[in-house]
mmCIF file of the N, C-alpha and C atoms, coordinates in Angstrom:
data_MODEL
# 
_entry.id   MODEL 
# 
loop_
_atom_site.group_PDB 
_atom_site.id 
_atom_site.type_symbol 
_atom_site.label_atom_id 
_atom_site.label_alt_id 
_atom_site.label_comp_id 
_atom_site.label_asym_id 
_atom_site.label_entity_id 
_atom_site.label_seq_id 
_atom_site.pdbx_PDB_ins_code 
_atom_site.Cartn_x 
_atom_site.Cartn_y 
_atom_site.Cartn_z 
_atom_site.occupancy 
_atom_site.B_iso_or_equiv 
_atom_site.pdbx_formal_charge 
_atom_site.auth_seq_id 
_atom_site.auth_comp_id 
_atom_site.auth_asym_id 
_atom_site.auth_atom_id 
_atom_site.pdbx_PDB_model_num 
ATOM 1   N N  . MET A 1 1  ? -24.854 19.646 -0.360 1.00 0.00 ? 1  MET A N  1 
ATOM 2   C CA . MET A 1 1  ? -24.687 18.955 0.351  1.00 0.00 ? 1  MET A CA 1 
ATOM 3   C C  . MET A 1 1  ? -25.730 18.194 -0.195 1.00 0.00 ? 1  MET A C  1 
ATOM 4   N N  . GLY A 1 2  ? -25.675 16.846 0.611  1.00 0.00 ? 2  GLY A N  1 
ATOM 5   C CA . GLY A 1 2  ? -27.180 15.725 0.584  1.00 0.00 ? 2  GLY A CA 1 
ATOM 6   C C  . GLY A 1 2  ? -27.839 16.510 2.015  1.00 0.00 ? 2  GLY A C  1 
ATOM 7   N N  . PRO A 1 3  ? -29.411 16.438 2.254  1.00 0.00 ? 3  PRO A N  1 
ATOM 8   C CA . PRO A 1 3  ? -30.315 16.793 3.231  1.00 0.00 ? 3  PRO A CA 1 
ATOM 9   C C  . PRO A 1 3  ? -29.294 16.545 4.951  1.00 0.00 ? 3  PRO A C  1 
ATOM 10  N N  . ASP A 1 4  ? -28.816 15.193 5.088  1.00 0.00 ? 4  ASP A N  1 
ATOM 11  C CA . ASP A 1 4  ? -28.093 15.029 6.532  1.00 0.00 ? 4  ASP A CA 1 
ATOM 12  C C  . ASP A 1 4  ? -26.618 15.513 6.603  1.00 0.00 ? 4  ASP A C  1 
ATOM 13  N N  . MET A 1 5  ? -26.310 15.889 5.564  1.00 0.00 ? 5  MET A N  1 
ATOM 14  C CA . MET A 1 5  ? -24.709 15.775 5.185  1.00 0.00 ? 5  MET A CA 1 
ATOM 15  C C  . MET A 1 5  ? -24.208 17.508 6.185  1.00 0.00 ? 5  MET A C  1 
ATOM 16  N N  . GLU A 1 6  ? -23.398 17.219 7.580  1.00 0.00 ? 6  GLU A N  1 
ATOM 17  C CA . GLU A 1 6  ? -23.164 18.813 8.233  1.00 0.00 ? 6  GLU A CA 1 
ATOM 18  C C  . GLU A 1 6  ? -22.081 18.939 7.664  1.00 0.00 ? 6  GLU A C  1 
ATOM 19  N N  . PRO A 1 7  ? -21.676 20.260 7.788  1.00 0.00 ? 7  PRO A N  1 
ATOM 20  C CA . PRO A 1 7  ? -20.045 20.854 7.669  1.00 0.00 ? 7  PRO A CA 1 
ATOM 21  C C  . PRO A 1 7  ? -19.320 20.319 8.695  1.00 0.00 ? 7  PRO A C  1 
ATOM 22  N N  . MET A 1 8  ? -18.418 20.283 7.902  1.00 0.00 ? 8  MET A N  1 
ATOM 23  C CA . MET A 1 8  ? -16.929 19.887 8.846  1.00 0.00 ? 8  MET A CA 1 
ATOM 24  C C  . MET A 1 8  ? -16.080 20.859 8.815  1.00 0.00 ? 8  MET A C  1 
ATOM 25  N N  . GLN A 1 9  ? -15.034 20.793 9.457  1.00 0.00 ? 9  GLN A N  1 
ATOM 26  C CA . GLN A 1 9  ? -13.619 21.478 9.186  1.00 0.00 ? 9  GLN A CA 1 
ATOM 27  C C  . GLN A 1 9  ? -12.627 20.523 9.982  1.00 0.00 ? 9  GLN A C  1 
ATOM 28  N N  . LEU A 1 10 ? -11.739 20.665 8.962  1.00 0.00 ? 10 LEU A N  1 
ATOM 29  C CA . LEU A 1 10 ? -10.463 19.506 9.910  1.00 0.00 ? 10 LEU A CA 1 
ATOM 30  C C  . LEU A 1 10 ? -9.156  20.248 9.243  1.00 0.00 ? 10 LEU A C  1 
ATOM 31  N N  . HIS A 1 11 ? -8.485  19.476 10.387 1.00 0.00 ? 11 HIS A N  1 
ATOM 32  C CA . HIS A 1 11 ? -6.879  20.173 10.116 1.00 0.00 ? 11 HIS A CA 1 
ATOM 33  C C  . HIS A 1 11 ? -5.946  19.171 9.868  1.00 0.00 ? 11 HIS A C  1 
ATOM 34  N N  . ALA A 1 12 ? -4.817  19.058 8.852  1.00 0.00 ? 12 ALA A N  1 
ATOM 35  C CA . ALA A 1 12 ? -4.134  18.737 8.090  1.00 0.00 ? 12 ALA A CA 1 
ATOM 36  C C  . ALA A 1 12 ? -2.580  19.303 7.757  1.00 0.00 ? 12 ALA A C  1 
ATOM 37  N N  . ARG A 1 13 ? -1.530  18.406 7.689  1.00 0.00 ? 13 ARG A N  1 
ATOM 38  C CA . ARG A 1 13 ? -0.401  19.106 7.222  1.00 0.00 ? 13 ARG A CA 1 
ATOM 39  C C  . ARG A 1 13 ? 0.193   18.686 5.851  1.00 0.00 ? 13 ARG A C  1 
ATOM 40  N N  . VAL A 1 14 ? 0.458   19.671 5.070  1.00 0.00 ? 14 VAL A N  1 
ATOM 41  C CA . VAL A 1 14 ? 0.962   19.576 3.796  1.00 0.00 ? 14 VAL A CA 1 
ATOM 42  C C  . VAL A 1 14 ? 2.583   18.552 4.095  1.00 0.00 ? 14 VAL A C  1 
ATOM 43  N N  . GLY A 1 15 ? 2.442   17.401 3.302  1.00 0.00 ? 15 GLY A N  1 
ATOM 44  C CA . GLY A 1 15 ? 3.421   16.403 3.242  1.00 0.00 ? 15 GLY A CA 1 
ATOM 45  C C  . GLY A 1 15 ? 4.801   17.433 2.900  1.00 0.00 ? 15 GLY A C  1 
ATOM 46  N N  . SER A 1 16 ? 5.660   16.467 3.409  1.00 0.00 ? 16 SER A N  1 
ATOM 47  C CA . SER A 1 16 ? 7.103   16.823 2.663  1.00 0.00 ? 16 SER A CA 1 
ATOM 48  C C  . SER A 1 16 ? 7.427   17.097 1.714  1.00 0.00 ? 16 SER A C  1 
ATOM 49  N N  . ASP A 1 17 ? 6.367   16.471 0.730  1.00 0.00 ? 17 ASP A N  1 
ATOM 50  C CA . ASP A 1 17 ? 6.524   15.957 -0.624 1.00 0.00 ? 17 ASP A CA 1 
ATOM 51  C C  . ASP A 1 17 ? 5.425   17.075 -1.304 1.00 0.00 ? 17 ASP A C  1 
ATOM 52  N N  . GLY A 1 18 ? 4.969   18.102 -0.099 1.00 0.00 ? 18 GLY A N  1 
ATOM 53  C CA . GLY A 1 18 ? 3.883   19.393 -0.971 1.00 0.00 ? 18 GLY A CA 1 
ATOM 54  C C  . GLY A 1 18 ? 2.626   19.313 -1.096 1.00 0.00 ? 18 GLY A C  1 
ATOM 55  N N  . VAL A 1 19 ? 2.427   17.588 -0.840 1.00 0.00 ? 19 VAL A N  1 
ATOM 56  C CA . VAL A 1 19 ? 0.921   17.413 -0.878 1.00 0.00 ? 19 VAL A CA 1 
ATOM 57  C C  . VAL A 1 19 ? 0.095   17.495 -0.211 1.00 0.00 ? 19 VAL A C  1 
ATOM 58  N N  . LEU A 1 20 ? -0.949  17.732 -0.109 1.00 0.00 ? 20 LEU A N  1 
ATOM 59  C CA . LEU A 1 20 ? -1.997  17.959 0.787  1.00 0.00 ? 20 LEU A CA 1 
ATOM 60  C C  . LEU A 1 20 ? -2.757  16.625 0.387  1.00 0.00 ? 20 LEU A C  1 
ATOM 61  N N  . ARG A 1 21 ? -3.402  15.845 1.731  1.00 0.00 ? 21 ARG A N  1 
ATOM 62  C CA . ARG A 1 21 ? -3.843  14.300 1.485  1.00 0.00 ? 21 ARG A CA 1 
ATOM 63  C C  . ARG A 1 21 ? -4.863  14.392 2.295  1.00 0.00 ? 21 ARG A C  1 
ATOM 64  N N  . LEU A 1 22 ? -5.910  13.904 1.644  1.00 0.00 ? 22 LEU A N  1 
ATOM 65  C CA . LEU A 1 22 ? -7.124  14.666 2.512  1.00 0.00 ? 22 LEU A CA 1 
ATOM 66  C C  . LEU A 1 22 ? -7.873  12.924 3.017  1.00 0.00 ? 22 LEU A C  1 
ATOM 67  N N  . ASP A 1 23 ? -8.176  12.388 3.667  1.00 0.00 ? 23 ASP A N  1 
ATOM 68  C CA . ASP A 1 23 ? -9.106  11.280 3.931  1.00 0.00 ? 23 ASP A CA 1 
ATOM 69  C C  . ASP A 1 23 ? -10.312 11.501 4.485  1.00 0.00 ? 23 ASP A C  1 
ATOM 70  N N  . VAL A 1 24 ? -11.395 11.418 3.859  1.00 0.00 ? 24 VAL A N  1 
ATOM 71  C CA . VAL A 1 24 ? -12.666 12.309 4.830  1.00 0.00 ? 24 VAL A CA 1 
ATOM 72  C C  . VAL A 1 24 ? -13.773 10.982 4.201  1.00 0.00 ? 24 VAL A C  1 
ATOM 73  N N  . PRO A 1 25 ? -13.866 10.658 5.754  1.00 0.00 ? 25 PRO A N  1 
ATOM 74  C CA . PRO A 1 25 ? -15.248 9.309  5.513  1.00 0.00 ? 25 PRO A CA 1 
ATOM 75  C C  . PRO A 1 25 ? -16.469 9.773  5.102  1.00 0.00 ? 25 PRO A C  1 
ATOM 76  N N  . PHE A 1 26 ? -17.536 9.622  4.206  1.00 0.00 ? 26 PHE A N  1 
ATOM 77  C CA . PHE A 1 26 ? -18.700 9.809  4.253  1.00 0.00 ? 26 PHE A CA 1 
ATOM 78  C C  . PHE A 1 26 ? -19.925 8.681  4.609  1.00 0.00 ? 26 PHE A C  1 
ATOM 79  N N  . GLU A 1 27 ? -21.278 8.840  4.425  1.00 0.00 ? 27 GLU A N  1 
ATOM 80  C CA . GLU A 1 27 ? -21.758 7.746  4.722  1.00 0.00 ? 27 GLU A CA 1 
ATOM 81  C C  . GLU A 1 27 ? -22.498 7.438  3.277  1.00 0.00 ? 27 GLU A C  1 
ATOM 82  N N  . PRO A 1 28 ? -22.406 5.646  2.547  1.00 0.00 ? 28 PRO A N  1 
ATOM 83  C CA . PRO A 1 28 ? -22.695 5.214  1.563  1.00 0.00 ? 28 PRO A CA 1 
ATOM 84  C C  . PRO A 1 28 ? -23.636 6.172  1.132  1.00 0.00 ? 28 PRO A C  1 
ATOM 85  N N  . ALA A 1 29 ? -24.861 6.784  1.768  1.00 0.00 ? 29 ALA A N  1 
ATOM 86  C CA . ALA A 1 29 ? -25.597 7.135  0.756  1.00 0.00 ? 29 ALA A CA 1 
ATOM 87  C C  . ALA A 1 29 ? -25.612 8.825  0.472  1.00 0.00 ? 29 ALA A C  1 
ATOM 88  N N  . GLU A 1 30 ? -24.279 9.419  0.788  1.00 0.00 ? 30 GLU A N  1 
ATOM 89  C CA . GLU A 1 30 ? -23.737 10.434 0.621  1.00 0.00 ? 30 GLU A CA 1 
ATOM 90  C C  . GLU A 1 30 ? -22.593 10.363 -0.854 1.00 0.00 ? 30 GLU A C  1 
ATOM 91  N N  . ALA A 1 31 ? -22.384 9.336  -1.353 1.00 0.00 ? 31 ALA A N  1 
ATOM 92  C CA . ALA A 1 31 ? -21.343 8.937  -2.440 1.00 0.00 ? 31 ALA A CA 1 
ATOM 93  C C  . ALA A 1 31 ? -22.324 10.147 -3.341 1.00 0.00 ? 31 ALA A C  1 
ATOM 94  N N  . GLY A 1 32 ? -21.444 10.237 -4.454 1.00 0.00 ? 32 GLY A N  1 
ATOM 95  C CA . GLY A 1 32 ? -21.561 11.137 -5.149 1.00 0.00 ? 32 GLY A CA 1 
ATOM 96  C C  . GLY A 1 32 ? -22.102 12.504 -5.247 1.00 0.00 ? 32 GLY A C  1 
ATOM 97  N N  . SER A 1 33 ? -22.316 13.104 -3.952 1.00 0.00 ? 33 SER A N  1 
ATOM 98  C CA . SER A 1 33 ? -22.852 14.744 -3.676 1.00 0.00 ? 33 SER A CA 1 
ATOM 99  C C  . SER A 1 33 ? -21.390 15.448 -3.862 1.00 0.00 ? 33 SER A C  1 
ATOM 100 N N  . ASP A 1 34 ? -21.346 16.252 -4.442 1.00 0.00 ? 34 ASP A N  1 
ATOM 101 C CA . ASP A 1 34 ? -20.447 17.407 -4.462 1.00 0.00 ? 34 ASP A CA 1 
ATOM 102 C C  . ASP A 1 34 ? -20.446 17.673 -2.903 1.00 0.00 ? 34 ASP A C  1 
ATOM 103 N N  . VAL A 1 35 ? -19.021 18.485 -2.597 1.00 0.00 ? 35 VAL A N  1 
ATOM 104 C CA . VAL A 1 35 ? -18.468 19.488 -1.769 1.00 0.00 ? 35 VAL A CA 1 
ATOM 105 C C  . VAL A 1 35 ? -18.123 20.080 -2.140 1.00 0.00 ? 35 VAL A C  1 
ATOM 106 N N  . LEU A 1 36 ? -17.603 21.414 -1.227 1.00 0.00 ? 36 LEU A N  1 
ATOM 107 C CA . LEU A 1 36 ? -17.060 22.617 -1.483 1.00 0.00 ? 36 LEU A CA 1 
ATOM 108 C C  . LEU A 1 36 ? -15.224 22.322 -0.230 1.00 0.00 ? 36 LEU A C  1 
ATOM 109 N N  . VAL A 1 37 ? -14.576 22.050 -0.827 1.00 0.00 ? 37 VAL A N  1 
ATOM 110 C CA . VAL A 1 37 ? -13.107 22.358 -0.107 1.00 0.00 ? 37 VAL A CA 1 
ATOM 111 C C  . VAL A 1 37 ? -12.082 23.644 -0.526 1.00 0.00 ? 37 VAL A C  1 
ATOM 112 N N  . THR A 1 38 ? -11.948 24.195 0.848  1.00 0.00 ? 38 THR A N  1 
ATOM 113 C CA . THR A 1 38 ? -11.384 25.637 0.841  1.00 0.00 ? 38 THR A CA 1 
ATOM 114 C C  . THR A 1 38 ? -10.532 25.403 1.683  1.00 0.00 ? 38 THR A C  1 
ATOM 115 N N  . ILE A 1 39 ? -8.874  25.608 0.959  1.00 0.00 ? 39 ILE A N  1 
ATOM 116 C CA . ILE A 1 39 ? -8.169  25.804 1.755  1.00 0.00 ? 39 ILE A CA 1 
ATOM 117 C C  . ILE A 1 39 ? -7.454  26.772 2.315  1.00 0.00 ? 39 ILE A C  1 
ATOM 118 N N  . GLU A 1 40 ? -7.289  26.912 3.934  1.00 0.00 ? 40 GLU A N  1 
ATOM 119 C CA . GLU A 1 40 ? -6.933  28.108 4.609  1.00 0.00 ? 40 GLU A CA 1 
ATOM 120 C C  . GLU A 1 40 ? -5.623  27.830 5.477  1.00 0.00 ? 40 GLU A C  1 
ATOM 121 N N  . PRO A 1 41 ? -4.574  28.840 5.339  1.00 0.00 ? 41 PRO A N  1 
ATOM 122 C CA . PRO A 1 41 ? -3.706  28.197 6.176  1.00 0.00 ? 41 PRO A CA 1 
ATOM 123 C C  . PRO A 1 41 ? -3.789  28.819 7.798  1.00 0.00 ? 41 PRO A C  1 
ATOM 124 N N  . VAL A 1 42 ? -3.536  28.038 8.161  1.00 0.00 ? 42 VAL A N  1 
ATOM 125 C CA . VAL A 1 42 ? -3.365  27.971 9.778  1.00 0.00 ? 42 VAL A CA 1 
ATOM 126 C C  . VAL A 1 42 ? -2.356  29.196 10.293 1.00 0.00 ? 42 VAL A C  1 
ATOM 127 N N  . PRO A 1 43 ? -3.226  29.993 11.089 1.00 0.00 ? 43 PRO A N  1 
ATOM 128 C CA . PRO A 1 43 ? -1.955  31.280 11.561 1.00 0.00 ? 43 PRO A CA 1 
ATOM 129 C C  . PRO A 1 43 ? -0.710  30.693 11.948 1.00 0.00 ? 43 PRO A C  1 
ATOM 130 N N  . LEU A 1 44 ? 0.538   31.089 12.032 1.00 0.00 ? 44 LEU A N  1 
ATOM 131 C CA . LEU A 1 44 ? 1.983   30.247 12.602 1.00 0.00 ? 44 LEU A CA 1 
ATOM 132 C C  . LEU A 1 44 ? 1.737   30.658 14.013 1.00 0.00 ? 44 LEU A C  1 
ATOM 133 N N  . SER A 1 45 ? 0.487   31.323 15.159 1.00 0.00 ? 45 SER A N  1 
ATOM 134 C CA . SER A 1 45 ? 0.918   31.696 16.380 1.00 0.00 ? 45 SER A CA 1 
ATOM 135 C C  . SER A 1 45 ? 0.002   30.207 16.592 1.00 0.00 ? 45 SER A C  1 
ATOM 136 N N  . ALA A 1 46 ? -0.574  29.368 15.992 1.00 0.00 ? 46 ALA A N  1 
ATOM 137 C CA . ALA A 1 46 ? -1.590  28.494 16.372 1.00 0.00 ? 46 ALA A CA 1 
ATOM 138 C C  . ALA A 1 46 ? -0.988  27.283 15.314 1.00 0.00 ? 46 ALA A C  1 
ATOM 139 N N  . PRO A 1 47 ? -0.053  26.675 15.687 1.00 0.00 ? 47 PRO A N  1 
ATOM 140 C CA . PRO A 1 47 ? 0.122   25.220 14.843 1.00 0.00 ? 47 PRO A CA 1 
ATOM 141 C C  . PRO A 1 47 ? -0.621  24.465 14.912 1.00 0.00 ? 47 PRO A C  1 
ATOM 142 N N  . SER A 1 48 ? -1.193  23.580 14.274 1.00 0.00 ? 48 SER A N  1 
ATOM 143 C CA . SER A 1 48 ? -2.212  22.512 13.436 1.00 0.00 ? 48 SER A CA 1 
ATOM 144 C C  . SER A 1 48 ? -2.215  21.726 14.578 1.00 0.00 ? 48 SER A C  1 
ATOM 145 N N  . GLY A 1 49 ? -3.251  21.474 15.569 1.00 0.00 ? 49 GLY A N  1 
ATOM 146 C CA . GLY A 1 49 ? -3.777  20.294 16.734 1.00 0.00 ? 49 GLY A CA 1 
ATOM 147 C C  . GLY A 1 49 ? -3.440  21.158 17.956 1.00 0.00 ? 49 GLY A C  1 
ATOM 148 N N  . SER A 1 50 ? -2.493  22.324 17.788 1.00 0.00 ? 50 SER A N  1 
ATOM 149 C CA . SER A 1 50 ? -2.873  22.611 18.904 1.00 0.00 ? 50 SER A CA 1 
ATOM 150 C C  . SER A 1 50 ? -4.111  23.715 19.543 1.00 0.00 ? 50 SER A C  1 
ATOM 151 N N  . GLY A 1 51 ? -4.211  23.834 20.623 1.00 0.00 ? 51 GLY A N  1 
ATOM 152 C CA . GLY A 1 51 ? -5.410  24.973 21.287 1.00 0.00 ? 51 GLY A CA 1 
ATOM 153 C C  . GLY A 1 51 ? -5.042  26.006 21.348 1.00 0.00 ? 51 GLY A C  1 
ATOM 154 N N  . PRO A 1 52 ? -5.838  27.210 21.612 1.00 0.00 ? 52 PRO A N  1 
ATOM 155 C CA . PRO A 1 52 ? -5.269  28.424 21.651 1.00 0.00 ? 52 PRO A CA 1 
ATOM 156 C C  . PRO A 1 52 ? -4.046  28.565 22.666 1.00 0.00 ? 52 PRO A C  1 
ATOM 157 N N  . SER A 1 53 ? -3.686  29.811 21.946 1.00 0.00 ? 53 SER A N  1 
ATOM 158 C CA . SER A 1 53 ? -2.273  30.133 22.609 1.00 0.00 ? 53 SER A CA 1 
ATOM 159 C C  . SER A 1 53 ? -1.986  30.239 23.885 1.00 0.00 ? 53 SER A C  1 
ATOM 160 N N  . TRP A 1 54 ? -1.241  30.185 25.095 1.00 0.00 ? 54 TRP A N  1 
ATOM 161 C CA . TRP A 1 54 ? -1.191  30.688 26.585 1.00 0.00 ? 54 TRP A CA 1 
ATOM 162 C C  . TRP A 1 54 ? -1.478  32.569 26.855 1.00 0.00 ? 54 TRP A C  1 
ATOM 163 N N  . GLY A 1 55 ? -0.713  33.025 25.748 1.00 0.00 ? 55 GLY A N  1 
ATOM 164 C CA . GLY A 1 55 ? -0.873  33.969 25.820 1.00 0.00 ? 55 GLY A CA 1 
ATOM 165 C C  . GLY A 1 55 ? -2.077  35.133 25.389 1.00 0.00 ? 55 GLY A C  1 
ATOM 166 N N  . GLY A 1 56 ? -2.729  34.574 24.259 1.00 0.00 ? 56 GLY A N  1 
ATOM 167 C CA . GLY A 1 56 ? -3.848  34.572 23.590 1.00 0.00 ? 56 GLY A CA 1 
ATOM 168 C C  . GLY A 1 56 ? -5.105  34.369 24.359 1.00 0.00 ? 56 GLY A C  1 
ATOM 169 N N  . PHE A 1 57 ? -4.785  33.416 25.456 1.00 0.00 ? 57 PHE A N  1 
ATOM 170 C CA . PHE A 1 57 ? -5.853  33.100 26.437 1.00 0.00 ? 57 PHE A CA 1 
ATOM 171 C C  . PHE A 1 57 ? -5.819  34.496 27.611 1.00 0.00 ? 57 PHE A C  1 
ATOM 172 N N  . LEU A 1 58 ? -4.185  34.670 28.181 1.00 0.00 ? 58 LEU A N  1 
ATOM 173 C CA . LEU A 1 58 ? -4.448  35.569 28.362 1.00 0.00 ? 58 LEU A CA 1 
ATOM 174 C C  . LEU A 1 58 ? -4.717  37.285 28.470 1.00 0.00 ? 58 LEU A C  1 
ATOM 175 N N  . SER A 1 59 ? -4.778  37.348 27.309 1.00 0.00 ? 59 SER A N  1 
ATOM 176 C CA . SER A 1 59 ? -5.083  38.996 27.012 1.00 0.00 ? 59 SER A CA 1 
ATOM 177 C C  . SER A 1 59 ? -6.858  38.839 26.909 1.00 0.00 ? 59 SER A C  1 
ATOM 178 N N  . GLU A 1 60 ? -6.828  37.829 26.571 1.00 0.00 ? 60 GLU A N  1 
ATOM 179 C CA . GLU A 1 60 ? -8.890  37.192 26.094 1.00 0.00 ? 60 GLU A CA 1 
ATOM 180 C C  . GLU A 1 60 ? -9.558  37.291 27.524 1.00 0.00 ? 60 GLU A C  1 
ATOM 181 N N  . THR A 1 61 ? -8.824  37.300 28.563 1.00 0.00 ? 61 THR A N  1 
ATOM 182 C CA . THR A 1 61 ? -9.262  36.887 30.354 1.00 0.00 ? 61 THR A CA 1 
ATOM 183 C C  . THR A 1 61 ? -9.039  37.651 31.043 1.00 0.00 ? 61 THR A C  1 
ATOM 184 N N  . PHE A 1 62 ? -7.678  38.775 31.018 1.00 0.00 ? 62 PHE A N  1 
ATOM 185 C CA . PHE A 1 62 ? -7.396  39.056 31.825 1.00 0.00 ? 62 PHE A CA 1 
ATOM 186 C C  . PHE A 1 62 ? -8.099  40.183 32.222 1.00 0.00 ? 62 PHE A C  1 
ATOM 187 N N  . GLY A 1 63 ? -8.577  40.751 33.691 1.00 0.00 ? 63 GLY A N  1 
ATOM 188 C CA . GLY A 1 63 ? -9.800  41.497 33.651 1.00 0.00 ? 63 GLY A CA 1 
ATOM 189 C C  . GLY A 1 63 ? -10.844 41.260 33.900 1.00 0.00 ? 63 GLY A C  1 
ATOM 190 N N  . THR A 1 64 ? -11.283 39.913 33.637 1.00 0.00 ? 64 THR A N  1 
ATOM 191 C CA . THR A 1 64 ? -13.316 39.536 33.124 1.00 0.00 ? 64 THR A CA 1 
ATOM 192 C C  . THR A 1 64 ? -13.444 39.175 34.809 1.00 0.00 ? 64 THR A C  1 
ATOM 193 N N  . GLY A 1 65 ? -12.240 38.640 35.677 1.00 0.00 ? 65 GLY A N  1 
ATOM 194 C CA . GLY A 1 65 ? -13.030 38.417 36.839 1.00 0.00 ? 65 GLY A CA 1 
ATOM 195 C C  . GLY A 1 65 ? -14.099 39.266 37.955 1.00 0.00 ? 65 GLY A C  1 
ATOM 196 N N  . ASP A 1 66 ? -14.438 39.261 38.856 1.00 0.00 ? 66 ASP A N  1 
ATOM 197 C CA . ASP A 1 66 ? -15.186 39.972 40.075 1.00 0.00 ? 66 ASP A CA 1 
ATOM 198 C C  . ASP A 1 66 ? -14.057 41.302 40.664 1.00 0.00 ? 66 ASP A C  1 
ATOM 199 N N  . ALA A 1 67 ? -13.040 40.339 40.548 1.00 0.00 ? 67 ALA A N  1 
ATOM 200 C CA . ALA A 1 67 ? -12.132 40.751 41.738 1.00 0.00 ? 67 ALA A CA 1 
ATOM 201 C C  . ALA A 1 67 ? -11.283 41.647 40.620 1.00 0.00 ? 67 ALA A C  1 
ATOM 202 N N  . PRO A 1 68 ? -11.112 42.936 41.117 1.00 0.00 ? 68 PRO A N  1 
ATOM 203 C CA . PRO A 1 68 ? -10.327 44.141 40.539 1.00 0.00 ? 68 PRO A CA 1 
ATOM 204 C C  . PRO A 1 68 ? -8.576  43.336 40.652 1.00 0.00 ? 68 PRO A C  1 
ATOM 205 N N  . ALA A 1 69 ? -7.623  43.192 39.984 1.00 0.00 ? 69 ALA A N  1 
ATOM 206 C CA . ALA A 1 69 ? -6.430  43.115 39.382 1.00 0.00 ? 69 ALA A CA 1 
ATOM 207 C C  . ALA A 1 69 ? -5.825  44.031 40.424 1.00 0.00 ? 69 ALA A C  1 
ATOM 208 N N  . GLU A 1 70 ? -4.999  43.755 41.648 1.00 0.00 ? 70 GLU A N  1 
ATOM 209 C CA . GLU A 1 70 ? -3.793  44.482 41.945 1.00 0.00 ? 70 GLU A CA 1 
ATOM 210 C C  . GLU A 1 70 ? -2.573  43.910 41.722 1.00 0.00 ? 70 GLU A C  1 
ATOM 211 N N  . LYS A 1 71 ? -1.708  45.227 41.955 1.00 0.00 ? 71 LYS A N  1 
ATOM 212 C CA . LYS A 1 71 ? 0.244   44.693 41.748 1.00 0.00 ? 71 LYS A CA 1 
ATOM 213 C C  . LYS A 1 71 ? 0.090   43.984 43.258 1.00 0.00 ? 71 LYS A C  1 
ATOM 214 N N  . GLY A 1 72 ? 1.093   43.081 43.411 1.00 0.00 ? 72 GLY A N  1 
ATOM 215 C CA . GLY A 1 72 ? 1.206   42.254 44.297 1.00 0.00 ? 72 GLY A CA 1 
ATOM 216 C C  . GLY A 1 72 ? 0.606   41.733 45.328 1.00 0.00 ? 72 GLY A C  1 
ATOM 217 N N  . SER A 1 73 ? -0.581  41.333 44.977 1.00 0.00 ? 73 SER A N  1 
ATOM 218 C CA . SER A 1 73 ? -2.060  40.800 45.254 1.00 0.00 ? 73 SER A CA 1 
ATOM 219 C C  . SER A 1 73 ? -1.654  39.598 44.933 1.00 0.00 ? 73 SER A C  1 
ATOM 220 N N  . THR A 1 74 ? -2.505  38.062 46.315 1.00 0.00 ? 74 THR A N  1 
ATOM 221 C CA . THR A 1 74 ? -1.524  36.927 45.370 1.00 0.00 ? 74 THR A CA 1 
ATOM 222 C C  . THR A 1 74 ? -3.263  36.373 45.818 1.00 0.00 ? 74 THR A C  1 
# 
């Protein structure tokens, strides 16, 4: 990577033809730079473009508040 090139992460979907197409813009000064592309599947529980799952959010944050959780409290 060039001295000013920052690592980036992209989310893309494989097309119905089974081909992944990426258009990644770079600065003209970065033309001719070698880059490494790593393909990693997105877990099924987190579809591309979605944020953290609601269930995962609750699992990660439950009990992190100052007040103890009590049954039947509002």
